[in-house]
Residue frames as a rotation matrix with the C-alpha (Angstrom) as fourth column:
MET 1
0.781 0.505 0.367 93.43
-0.352 0.842 -0.409 175.37
-0.516 0.190 0.835 231.80
LYS 2
-0.291 -0.937 0.195 96.12
-0.374 0.299 0.878 173.00
-0.881 0.183 -0.437 230.59
THR 3
0.544 0.404 -0.735 96.25
-0.824 0.093 -0.559 172.06
-0.157 0.910 0.384 226.93
ILE 4
0.272 -0.405 0.873 97.11
0.012 0.908 0.418 168.48
-0.962 -0.103 0.251 225.97
GLN 5
-0.169 -0.430 -0.887 99.28
-0.837 -0.412 0.360 168.53
-0.520 0.803 -0.290 222.87
ALA 6
0.702 0.531 -0.474 98.47
-0.712 0.533 -0.457 166.29
0.010 0.659 0.752 219.89
PRO 7
-0.053 -0.778 -0.627 101.88
-0.575 0.537 -0.617 164.51
0.816 0.328 -0.476 219.88
ARG 8
-0.776 -0.216 0.593 101.30
-0.629 0.333 -0.702 163.46
-0.045 -0.918 -0.394 223.47
ILE 9
0.233 0.924 0.302 97.90
-0.757 0.367 -0.541 162.07
-0.611 -0.103 0.785 222.61
LEU 10
0.581 -0.090 -0.809 99.41
-0.665 0.520 -0.535 160.18
0.469 0.849 0.242 219.67
ALA 11
-0.527 -0.843 -0.106 102.08
-0.573 0.445 -0.688 158.76
0.628 -0.302 -0.718 221.95
ALA 12
-0.497 0.428 0.755 99.39
-0.720 0.283 -0.634 157.72
-0.485 -0.858 0.167 224.42
ILE 13
0.605 0.744 -0.284 97.46
-0.764 0.444 -0.468 155.95
-0.222 0.500 0.837 221.67
VAL 14
0.176 -0.643 -0.745 100.60
-0.555 0.560 -0.614 154.04
0.813 0.522 -0.259 220.65
ALA 15
-0.772 -0.485 0.411 101.25
-0.590 0.306 -0.747 153.14
0.237 -0.819 -0.522 224.27
ALA 16
-0.031 0.858 0.513 97.66
-0.815 0.275 -0.510 151.95
-0.578 -0.434 0.691 224.70
ALA 17
0.690 0.250 -0.679 98.00
-0.665 0.587 -0.461 149.73
0.284 0.770 0.572 221.64
ALA 18
-0.275 -0.886 -0.373 101.25
-0.498 0.463 -0.733 148.33
0.822 -0.016 -0.569 222.94
PHE 19
-0.628 0.112 0.770 99.63
-0.744 0.202 -0.636 147.60
-0.227 -0.973 -0.043 226.29
SER 20
0.468 0.883 -0.030 96.86
-0.837 0.432 -0.336 145.66
-0.283 0.182 0.941 224.56
VAL 21
0.454 -0.396 -0.798 99.42
-0.432 0.686 -0.586 143.39
0.780 0.610 0.140 222.92
ALA 22
-0.612 -0.767 0.194 101.40
-0.506 0.190 -0.841 143.03
0.608 -0.613 -0.505 226.15
SER 23
-0.179 0.635 0.751 98.26
-0.939 0.117 -0.323 142.06
-0.293 -0.764 0.575 228.05
VAL 24
0.773 0.454 -0.443 97.73
-0.593 0.766 -0.250 139.07
0.226 0.456 0.861 225.78
ALA 25
0.144 -0.824 -0.547 101.31
-0.147 0.529 -0.836 137.94
0.979 0.201 -0.045 226.26
SER 26
-0.819 -0.481 -0.313 101.36
0.264 0.169 -0.950 138.58
0.509 -0.861 -0.011 230.01
PRO 27
0.135 0.991 0.000 97.90
0.392 -0.053 0.919 138.32
0.910 -0.124 -0.395 231.68
ALA 28
0.062 -0.138 -0.989 99.43
0.998 0.032 0.058 139.08
0.024 -0.990 0.139 235.08
LEU 29
-0.864 -0.446 0.233 100.07
0.463 -0.886 0.018 142.65
0.198 0.123 0.972 233.92
ALA 30
-0.287 0.854 0.433 96.32
-0.050 -0.465 0.884 143.35
0.956 0.232 0.176 233.96
ASP 31
0.425 0.467 -0.776 96.17
0.683 0.397 0.613 142.32
0.594 -0.790 -0.150 237.62
ASP 32
-0.645 -0.702 -0.300 98.43
0.743 -0.486 -0.460 145.15
0.177 -0.520 0.836 238.80
ALA 33
0.404 0.872 -0.275 96.13
0.913 -0.402 0.065 147.49
-0.054 -0.277 -0.959 240.68
PRO 34
-0.087 -0.403 0.911 96.54
0.445 -0.834 -0.326 151.22
0.891 0.377 0.252 239.97
PRO 35
-0.945 -0.282 -0.166 96.94
0.278 -0.425 -0.862 153.76
0.172 -0.860 0.480 242.80
ALA 36
-0.271 0.881 -0.387 93.87
0.827 0.008 -0.562 154.89
-0.492 -0.473 -0.731 244.71
GLU 37
-0.403 0.055 -0.914 94.15
-0.188 -0.982 0.024 158.27
-0.896 0.181 0.406 242.96
VAL 38
-0.921 0.021 -0.388 93.55
-0.384 0.104 0.917 156.63
0.060 0.994 -0.088 239.58
LYS 39
-0.669 0.728 -0.152 90.55
0.729 0.682 0.057 154.68
0.145 -0.072 -0.987 240.86
LEU 40
-0.175 0.586 -0.791 89.05
0.484 -0.649 -0.587 157.97
-0.858 -0.485 -0.170 242.02
ILE 41
-0.649 -0.113 -0.752 89.64
-0.517 -0.660 0.545 159.46
-0.558 0.742 0.371 238.58
VAL 42
-0.935 0.328 -0.133 87.84
0.127 0.660 0.740 156.51
0.331 0.675 -0.659 237.00
GLU 43
-0.364 0.834 -0.415 84.92
0.879 0.160 -0.449 157.03
-0.308 -0.528 -0.791 239.38
ARG 44
-0.245 0.238 -0.940 84.76
-0.043 -0.971 -0.234 160.69
-0.969 -0.017 0.248 238.40
ALA 45
-0.919 -0.127 -0.374 84.82
-0.372 -0.040 0.927 159.70
-0.133 0.991 -0.010 234.74
PHE 46
-0.744 0.662 -0.086 81.78
0.571 0.699 0.430 157.47
0.345 0.271 -0.898 235.11
SER 47
-0.038 0.744 -0.667 79.92
0.846 -0.331 -0.418 160.18
-0.531 -0.580 -0.617 237.02
GLY 48
0.464 0.219 0.858 80.68
0.795 -0.530 -0.295 162.74
0.391 0.819 -0.420 234.30
LYS 49
0.984 -0.092 -0.155 82.97
0.016 -0.812 0.583 164.82
-0.180 -0.576 -0.797 236.53
LEU 50
0.348 -0.902 0.254 86.28
0.927 0.372 0.053 164.28
-0.142 0.217 0.966 234.75
THR 51
0.742 -0.177 -0.647 88.59
-0.049 -0.976 0.211 167.31
-0.669 -0.125 -0.733 234.92
ASP 52
0.811 -0.525 -0.259 91.35
-0.404 -0.181 -0.897 168.43
0.424 0.832 -0.359 232.54
ALA 53
-0.067 -0.856 0.512 93.87
-0.998 0.050 -0.048 167.46
0.015 -0.514 -0.857 235.20
ASP 54
0.252 0.251 0.935 92.33
-0.377 0.915 -0.144 163.98
-0.891 -0.316 0.325 235.39
ARG 55
0.987 0.158 0.020 92.59
-0.035 0.336 -0.941 163.61
-0.155 0.929 0.337 231.62
GLU 56
0.468 -0.878 -0.103 96.23
-0.737 -0.323 -0.594 164.63
0.488 0.354 -0.798 231.65
VAL 57
-0.126 -0.481 0.867 97.12
-0.862 0.485 0.144 162.10
-0.490 -0.730 -0.476 234.38
LEU 58
0.515 0.402 0.757 95.43
-0.065 0.899 -0.433 159.29
-0.855 0.173 0.489 232.45
ILE 59
0.990 -0.103 -0.098 96.88
-0.100 -0.014 -0.995 160.21
0.101 0.995 -0.024 229.06
ASN 60
0.336 -0.938 0.083 100.43
-0.813 -0.333 -0.477 160.74
0.475 0.092 -0.875 230.32
ASP 61
-0.473 -0.608 0.637 100.72
-0.877 0.395 -0.274 158.00
-0.085 -0.689 -0.720 232.95
TYR 62
-0.505 0.381 0.775 97.97
-0.033 0.889 -0.458 155.45
-0.863 -0.256 -0.436 232.29
PRO 63
-0.596 0.246 -0.765 97.22
-0.786 -0.375 0.492 155.46
-0.166 0.894 0.417 228.53
GLU 64
-0.892 0.276 -0.357 95.81
0.121 0.908 0.400 151.92
0.435 0.314 -0.844 228.67
ILE 65
-0.453 0.763 -0.461 93.14
0.752 0.050 -0.657 153.19
-0.478 -0.645 -0.597 231.07
ALA 66
-0.442 0.253 -0.861 92.64
-0.318 -0.941 -0.113 156.45
-0.839 0.223 0.496 229.15
ALA 67
-0.927 0.032 -0.374 91.85
-0.355 0.242 0.903 154.32
0.120 0.970 -0.213 226.08
VAL 68
-0.587 0.712 -0.385 88.75
0.477 0.689 0.545 152.83
0.654 0.136 -0.744 227.74
VAL 69
-0.559 0.390 -0.731 87.61
0.674 -0.299 -0.675 155.24
-0.482 -0.871 -0.096 230.45
PRO 70
0.181 0.742 0.646 84.57
0.969 -0.247 0.012 157.27
0.169 0.623 -0.763 229.30
ASP 71
-0.840 -0.317 -0.440 84.76
0.364 -0.931 -0.025 160.99
-0.402 -0.182 0.897 228.60
TYR 72
0.054 0.995 0.089 81.22
0.799 0.010 -0.601 162.37
-0.599 0.103 -0.794 228.35
SER 73
0.157 -0.015 -0.988 82.46
-0.212 -0.977 -0.018 165.59
-0.965 0.212 -0.156 226.77
GLN 74
-0.756 -0.522 -0.396 83.37
-0.500 0.070 0.863 163.66
-0.423 0.850 -0.314 223.61
THR 75
-0.359 0.697 0.620 79.95
0.426 0.714 -0.556 162.03
-0.831 0.065 -0.553 223.13
GLU 76
-0.962 0.105 -0.254 78.57
-0.274 -0.436 0.858 162.34
-0.021 0.894 0.447 219.59
THR 77
-0.398 0.899 0.180 74.78
0.338 0.327 -0.883 162.55
-0.853 -0.291 -0.434 219.12
GLU 78
-0.946 0.156 -0.285 72.52
-0.325 -0.430 0.842 162.73
0.009 0.889 0.457 216.09
GLU 79
-0.217 0.941 0.259 68.77
-0.122 0.237 -0.964 162.64
-0.969 -0.241 0.064 215.37
VAL 80
-0.994 -0.081 -0.069 67.25
-0.084 0.189 0.978 161.15
-0.066 0.979 -0.195 212.20
VAL 81
-0.157 0.987 -0.014 63.71
-0.368 -0.072 -0.927 161.57
-0.917 -0.141 0.374 210.82
THR 82
-0.991 -0.028 0.134 62.28
0.108 0.441 0.891 159.38
-0.084 0.897 -0.434 208.05
LYS 83
-0.434 0.875 -0.214 58.93
-0.497 -0.431 -0.753 160.74
-0.751 -0.221 0.622 206.91
ALA 84
-0.753 0.376 0.540 56.21
0.637 0.623 0.454 158.88
-0.166 0.685 -0.709 205.00
LEU 85
-0.879 0.334 -0.341 54.12
-0.329 -0.941 -0.075 161.57
-0.346 0.046 0.937 203.34
SER 86
-0.662 0.671 -0.335 51.44
-0.127 0.340 0.932 159.25
0.739 0.659 -0.140 201.91
PRO 87
-0.106 0.709 0.697 48.12
-0.970 -0.229 0.086 159.07
0.221 -0.667 0.712 203.78
THR 88
-0.956 -0.098 0.277 47.24
-0.192 0.922 -0.337 155.96
-0.222 -0.375 -0.900 205.76
VAL 89
-0.381 0.850 -0.364 44.17
-0.686 0.004 0.727 154.32
0.620 0.527 0.582 204.16
ALA 90
-0.242 0.350 0.905 41.78
-0.909 0.245 -0.338 152.69
-0.340 -0.904 0.258 206.60
GLY 91
-0.088 0.271 0.959 40.59
0.004 0.962 -0.271 149.85
-0.996 -0.020 -0.085 204.35
LYS 92
-0.719 -0.197 0.666 40.07
0.595 0.319 0.737 148.57
-0.358 0.927 -0.112 200.81
GLY 93
-0.238 0.624 0.744 38.35
0.813 -0.291 0.505 151.16
0.532 0.725 -0.437 198.64
ALA 94
0.353 0.394 -0.849 38.26
0.855 -0.503 0.122 153.70
-0.379 -0.769 -0.515 201.44
THR 95
0.160 -0.267 0.950 38.51
0.537 -0.784 -0.311 157.39
0.828 0.560 0.018 200.67
VAL 96
0.497 -0.060 -0.866 40.31
0.832 -0.253 0.495 159.39
-0.248 -0.966 -0.076 203.32
ALA 97
0.965 -0.226 0.136 41.73
-0.188 -0.951 -0.246 162.87
0.185 0.212 -0.960 203.59
ALA 98
0.334 -0.922 -0.195 45.50
0.476 0.343 -0.810 163.00
0.813 0.178 0.554 203.30
THR 99
0.530 -0.065 0.845 45.90
-0.598 -0.735 0.319 163.98
0.601 -0.675 -0.428 206.94
THR 100
0.886 -0.211 0.412 47.27
-0.222 0.588 0.778 160.85
-0.407 -0.780 0.475 208.62
LYS 101
0.542 -0.791 -0.285 51.02
-0.446 0.017 -0.895 160.62
0.712 0.612 -0.343 208.22
CYS 102
0.960 -0.274 -0.060 53.65
0.223 0.616 0.756 158.42
-0.170 -0.739 0.652 209.78
SER 103
0.484 -0.873 0.060 57.30
-0.598 -0.381 -0.705 159.06
0.639 0.306 -0.706 210.47
THR 104
0.718 -0.385 -0.580 60.08
0.610 0.750 0.258 156.96
0.336 -0.538 0.773 211.94
TYR 105
0.696 -0.465 0.548 62.24
-0.553 -0.833 -0.006 158.88
0.459 -0.299 -0.837 214.38
SER 106
0.715 -0.519 -0.468 65.59
0.636 0.760 0.129 157.73
0.289 -0.390 0.874 215.67
GLY 107
0.734 -0.563 0.381 68.56
-0.616 -0.787 0.024 159.04
0.287 -0.253 -0.924 217.57
TRP 108
0.685 -0.550 -0.477 72.00
0.554 0.819 -0.149 157.76
0.473 -0.162 0.866 218.42
SER 109
0.776 -0.558 0.295 74.90
-0.630 -0.654 0.419 158.55
-0.041 -0.511 -0.859 220.70
ARG 110
0.523 -0.717 -0.461 78.46
0.266 0.651 -0.711 157.33
0.810 0.250 0.531 220.31
PHE 111
0.982 -0.158 0.100 80.11
-0.130 -0.191 0.973 156.96
-0.134 -0.969 -0.208 223.71
LYS 112
0.566 -0.824 -0.027 83.85
0.040 0.061 -0.997 157.70
0.824 0.563 0.068 223.62
SER 113
0.521 -0.502 -0.690 86.90
0.853 0.326 0.407 157.29
0.021 -0.801 0.598 225.82
VAL 114
0.573 -0.404 -0.713 89.40
0.121 -0.819 0.560 159.89
-0.811 -0.407 -0.421 227.00
LEU 115
-0.534 -0.845 0.002 91.56
0.062 -0.037 0.997 159.05
-0.843 0.533 0.072 223.97
GLY 116
-0.271 0.513 -0.815 88.58
-0.848 -0.528 -0.050 159.38
-0.456 0.677 0.578 221.63
PHE 117
-0.966 -0.041 -0.257 88.04
-0.164 0.862 0.480 155.67
0.202 0.505 -0.839 220.95
THR 118
-0.071 0.997 -0.033 84.44
-0.755 -0.032 0.655 154.46
0.652 0.071 0.754 220.56
ILE 119
-0.809 -0.077 0.583 83.24
-0.508 0.593 -0.625 152.44
-0.298 -0.802 -0.519 223.57
TYR 120
-0.562 0.652 0.510 79.81
0.711 0.696 -0.106 151.76
-0.424 0.303 -0.854 222.08
LYS 121
-0.917 0.399 0.010 77.07
-0.319 -0.748 0.583 153.32
0.240 0.531 0.813 219.94
PHE 122
-0.635 0.772 0.014 73.50
0.441 0.377 -0.815 153.41
-0.634 -0.511 -0.580 221.29
THR 123
-0.919 0.389 -0.069 70.62
-0.264 -0.474 0.840 153.83
0.294 0.790 0.538 218.80
HIS 124
-0.601 0.796 0.069 66.87
0.374 0.357 -0.856 154.02
-0.706 -0.489 -0.512 219.49
SER 125
-0.941 0.323 -0.104 63.84
-0.252 -0.462 0.850 154.51
0.226 0.826 0.516 217.26
ALA 126
-0.490 0.864 0.116 60.04
0.408 0.345 -0.846 154.54
-0.771 -0.367 -0.521 217.12
LYS 127
-0.806 0.329 0.493 57.34
0.444 -0.217 0.870 155.07
0.393 0.919 0.029 214.49
VAL 128
-0.597 0.599 -0.533 54.72
0.275 -0.472 -0.838 157.74
-0.753 -0.647 0.117 215.14
CYS 129
-0.599 0.512 0.616 51.50
0.682 -0.077 0.727 158.40
0.420 0.856 -0.303 213.18
SER 130
-0.577 0.424 -0.698 49.36
0.350 -0.643 -0.681 161.53
-0.738 -0.637 0.222 213.55
ASN 131
-0.159 0.638 0.754 46.43
0.987 0.073 0.146 163.19
0.038 0.767 -0.641 211.79
GLY 132
-0.425 -0.073 0.902 46.91
0.312 -0.947 0.071 166.84
0.850 0.312 0.426 212.61
SER 133
0.289 0.590 0.754 44.85
-0.576 -0.522 0.629 166.85
0.765 -0.616 0.188 215.77
LYS 134
0.639 -0.102 0.763 46.23
-0.677 0.396 0.620 163.87
-0.365 -0.913 0.184 217.69
VAL 135
-0.557 -0.800 -0.221 48.82
-0.830 0.539 0.141 161.12
0.006 0.263 -0.965 217.66
THR 136
0.463 0.841 -0.279 47.03
-0.853 0.508 0.118 158.01
0.241 0.184 0.953 216.42
SER 137
0.954 -0.200 -0.223 49.81
0.245 0.949 0.198 155.49
0.172 -0.243 0.955 217.08
HIS 138
0.371 -0.888 0.271 53.28
-0.898 -0.418 -0.140 155.34
0.237 -0.191 -0.952 218.59
SER 139
0.572 -0.134 -0.809 55.24
-0.070 0.975 -0.211 152.10
0.817 0.177 0.549 218.34
SER 140
0.934 -0.345 -0.095 57.17
0.187 0.245 0.951 150.51
-0.305 -0.906 0.293 221.18
PRO 141
0.597 -0.751 -0.282 60.74
-0.797 -0.594 -0.109 151.86
-0.085 0.291 -0.953 221.06
THR 142
0.906 -0.422 -0.039 63.54
0.407 0.891 -0.204 149.65
0.121 0.168 0.978 219.78
TYR 143
0.676 -0.736 -0.032 67.28
-0.660 -0.624 0.419 149.94
-0.328 -0.262 -0.908 220.37
THR 144
0.797 -0.563 -0.219 70.66
0.372 0.743 -0.556 148.56
0.476 0.362 0.802 219.36
VAL 145
0.661 -0.749 -0.034 74.09
-0.380 -0.373 0.847 148.62
-0.647 -0.547 -0.531 220.98
SER 146
0.900 -0.356 0.250 76.79
0.407 0.481 -0.777 148.45
0.156 0.801 0.578 218.32
GLU 147
0.369 -0.864 0.343 80.51
-0.071 -0.395 -0.916 149.11
0.927 0.314 -0.207 217.87
ALA 148
0.941 0.035 0.337 81.03
-0.337 -0.014 0.942 147.86
0.038 -0.999 -0.001 221.44
ASP 149
0.031 -0.984 -0.176 84.66
-0.720 0.100 -0.687 147.49
0.693 0.148 -0.705 222.46
TYR 150
-0.187 -0.176 -0.966 86.04
0.190 0.959 -0.212 144.68
0.964 -0.223 -0.146 224.60
THR 151
-0.973 -0.213 0.088 85.42
-0.033 -0.248 -0.968 146.56
0.228 -0.945 0.235 227.87
VAL 152
-0.228 0.960 0.160 81.63
-0.942 -0.260 0.214 146.40
0.247 -0.101 0.964 227.46
ASP 153
-0.912 -0.195 0.360 80.64
-0.339 0.853 -0.397 143.43
-0.230 -0.484 -0.844 229.61
ASN 154
-0.609 0.775 0.167 76.84
0.792 0.589 0.157 143.28
0.023 0.228 -0.973 229.22
TRP 155
-0.915 0.398 0.057 73.68
-0.399 -0.917 -0.006 145.36
0.050 -0.028 0.998 228.81
SER 156
-0.616 0.782 -0.096 69.97
0.786 0.618 -0.002 145.05
0.058 -0.077 -0.995 229.55
VAL 157
-0.336 0.608 0.719 66.78
0.093 -0.738 0.668 147.13
0.937 0.291 0.191 229.26
VAL 158
-0.850 0.032 -0.526 65.75
0.527 0.031 -0.849 148.74
-0.011 -0.999 -0.044 232.55
ASP 159
-0.280 0.811 -0.514 62.89
0.059 -0.520 -0.852 150.92
-0.958 -0.269 0.097 231.29
LYS 160
-0.975 0.066 0.211 60.65
0.213 0.029 0.977 150.85
0.059 0.997 -0.042 228.22
SER 161
-0.303 0.908 -0.290 57.34
0.571 -0.071 -0.818 152.70
-0.763 -0.413 -0.496 227.82
VAL 162
-0.813 0.215 0.541 54.91
0.371 -0.525 0.766 154.50
0.449 0.823 0.347 225.51
THR 163
-0.350 0.724 -0.595 52.34
0.710 -0.209 -0.673 157.02
-0.611 -0.658 -0.440 226.77
GLY 164
-0.408 0.224 -0.885 49.98
-0.153 -0.973 -0.175 159.64
-0.900 0.064 0.431 225.35
VAL 165
-0.954 0.126 0.273 48.60
0.299 0.291 0.909 157.88
0.035 0.948 -0.315 222.24
ASN 166
-0.096 0.952 0.289 45.31
0.870 -0.060 0.489 159.46
0.483 0.299 -0.823 221.04
THR 167
0.573 0.173 -0.801 46.30
0.543 -0.812 0.213 162.81
-0.614 -0.557 -0.559 222.52
ALA 168
0.982 -0.164 -0.091 48.15
-0.184 -0.735 -0.652 165.78
0.040 0.658 -0.752 221.05
LYS 169
0.134 -0.991 0.025 51.51
-0.897 -0.131 -0.422 164.45
0.421 0.034 -0.906 222.25
SER 170
0.983 0.128 -0.130 52.90
-0.075 0.932 0.355 160.96
0.166 -0.339 0.926 222.86
THR 171
0.274 -0.927 0.257 56.16
-0.959 -0.284 -0.004 159.82
0.077 -0.245 -0.966 224.39
SER 172
0.881 -0.155 -0.447 58.30
0.146 0.988 -0.054 156.71
0.450 -0.017 0.893 224.09
ARG 173
0.393 -0.777 0.492 61.27
-0.915 -0.384 0.124 156.09
0.093 -0.498 -0.862 226.38
ILE 174
0.882 -0.216 -0.419 63.83
0.205 0.976 -0.071 153.33
0.424 -0.023 0.905 226.49
GLN 175
0.455 -0.757 0.469 66.74
-0.885 -0.445 0.141 153.08
0.102 -0.479 -0.872 228.89
VAL 176
0.749 -0.310 -0.586 69.52
0.121 0.933 -0.339 150.48
0.652 0.183 0.736 228.84
LYS 177
0.766 -0.557 0.319 72.00
-0.482 -0.171 0.859 149.67
-0.425 -0.812 -0.399 231.59
ILE 178
0.728 -0.611 -0.311 75.51
-0.032 0.423 -0.906 149.01
0.684 0.670 0.288 230.26
GLN 179
0.863 -0.498 0.085 78.26
-0.038 0.104 0.994 147.60
-0.504 -0.861 0.071 232.44
GLN 180
0.722 -0.683 -0.106 81.84
-0.277 -0.146 -0.950 148.36
0.633 0.715 -0.295 231.50
CYS 181
0.805 -0.551 -0.219 85.01
0.532 0.507 0.678 146.68
-0.262 -0.662 0.702 232.76
VAL 182
0.826 -0.561 0.060 88.05
-0.501 -0.779 -0.378 148.93
0.258 0.282 -0.924 233.07
ILE 183
0.376 -0.786 -0.490 91.58
0.258 0.597 -0.760 147.50
0.890 0.159 0.427 232.84
LYS 184
-0.610 -0.749 -0.259 93.17
0.351 0.038 -0.936 147.05
0.711 -0.661 0.240 236.29
VAL 185
-0.756 0.360 0.546 90.14
-0.610 -0.691 -0.388 148.60
0.238 -0.627 0.742 237.99
GLY 186
-0.826 0.467 0.317 87.25
0.206 0.772 -0.601 146.15
-0.525 -0.431 -0.734 237.61
CYS 187
-0.711 0.644 0.281 83.69
0.429 0.080 0.900 145.80
0.557 0.761 -0.333 236.32
TYR 188
-0.370 0.593 -0.715 81.85
0.806 -0.177 -0.564 148.37
-0.461 -0.785 -0.413 238.38
GLY 189
-0.846 -0.023 -0.532 81.36
-0.145 -0.951 0.272 151.13
-0.512 0.308 0.802 235.81
ASN 190
-0.259 0.839 0.478 77.71
0.887 0.402 -0.225 151.48
-0.381 0.366 -0.849 234.74
ASN 191
-0.868 0.178 -0.463 76.06
-0.263 -0.957 0.125 154.01
-0.421 0.230 0.878 232.48
TYR 192
-0.276 0.911 0.306 72.50
0.528 0.410 -0.744 154.32
-0.803 -0.044 -0.594 231.27
PRO 193
-0.999 -0.030 -0.024 71.95
-0.005 -0.516 0.857 155.37
-0.038 0.856 0.515 227.65
THR 194
-0.304 0.947 -0.100 68.40
0.469 0.058 -0.881 156.66
-0.829 -0.315 -0.462 227.28
GLY 195
-0.953 0.058 0.298 66.32
0.259 -0.360 0.896 157.46
0.159 0.931 0.328 224.23
THR 196
-0.310 0.879 -0.363 63.18
0.421 -0.216 -0.881 159.60
-0.853 -0.426 -0.303 224.33
ILE 197
-0.909 0.133 0.394 60.91
0.339 -0.310 0.888 160.46
0.240 0.941 0.237 221.40
VAL 198
-0.434 0.789 -0.434 58.03
0.209 -0.380 -0.901 162.91
-0.876 -0.482 0.000 221.88
GLY 199
-0.728 0.242 0.642 55.67
0.678 0.114 0.726 162.61
0.103 0.964 -0.247 218.92
LYS 200
-0.685 0.475 -0.552 53.32
-0.109 -0.816 -0.567 165.49
-0.720 -0.328 0.611 218.08
ALA 201
0.200 0.916 0.348 49.99
0.367 0.259 -0.893 165.80
-0.908 0.306 -0.285 216.26
ASN 202
0.717 0.067 -0.694 51.56
-0.488 -0.663 -0.568 167.90
-0.498 0.746 -0.443 213.48
ASN 203
0.942 -0.325 0.087 53.86
0.316 0.765 -0.561 165.03
0.116 0.556 0.823 212.38
THR 204
0.193 -0.924 0.330 56.96
-0.459 -0.383 -0.802 166.32
0.867 0.004 -0.498 214.12
ALA 205
0.824 0.043 -0.565 58.85
0.422 0.620 0.662 165.06
0.378 -0.783 0.493 217.17
ASP 206
0.478 -0.729 0.490 61.44
-0.846 -0.533 0.031 166.00
0.238 -0.430 -0.871 219.75
ILE 207
0.744 -0.315 -0.589 64.24
0.208 0.947 -0.243 163.42
0.635 0.059 0.771 219.96
SER 208
0.489 -0.609 0.624 66.59
-0.862 -0.445 0.241 163.10
0.130 -0.656 -0.743 222.93
THR 209
0.745 -0.347 -0.570 69.49
0.238 0.936 -0.258 160.68
0.623 0.057 0.780 223.30
THR 210
0.450 -0.603 0.659 71.73
-0.861 -0.490 0.140 160.64
0.238 -0.630 -0.739 226.37
VAL 211
0.224 -0.448 -0.865 74.34
-0.060 0.880 -0.471 158.18
0.973 0.158 0.170 227.68
ARG 212
-0.674 -0.469 0.571 74.48
-0.573 -0.156 -0.805 158.89
0.467 -0.869 -0.164 231.43
């Protein structure tokens, strides 16, 4: 396996920045099509099949493309749980056992390029209430796309659902289609960040966040 040295990555970052400035001054530069080999590398990147050799070609010879082409191996993911420990009271003056609890669950993934730049950050969340024996409510999932760089063309929800309320386990799922435009290659790169939250009767949940 080949190792890419830090100084070379730094040089690639500088070159990518210089290309960005040059593109503004000379729009025709962005119209120069790369070799077929590079287009194939970009296709492999979007399918999650980028190799070390591919990364080295992009970093050394096409840093402006390496700055925006996705590298799934660098994706950052985190799950967050916000718990409300107070019982949910059914009505004014009602006396209830402290068994119904609600928590807000969320997860995010930061999608990065070959050079480690953020392409976008996808966040999803849902609120789940349970009473120890079943999930009593599970909100419709929400999402945000933030920190999007200039290559992100548009995004839209392609799937959104909640199932399993009033059972021992409920599930919310939201999937977003994001189209990305790559310098010199075009706007054909799509990926599908997806957030899934499986709420449980014991006031816990399994959170999954993916970007493919």
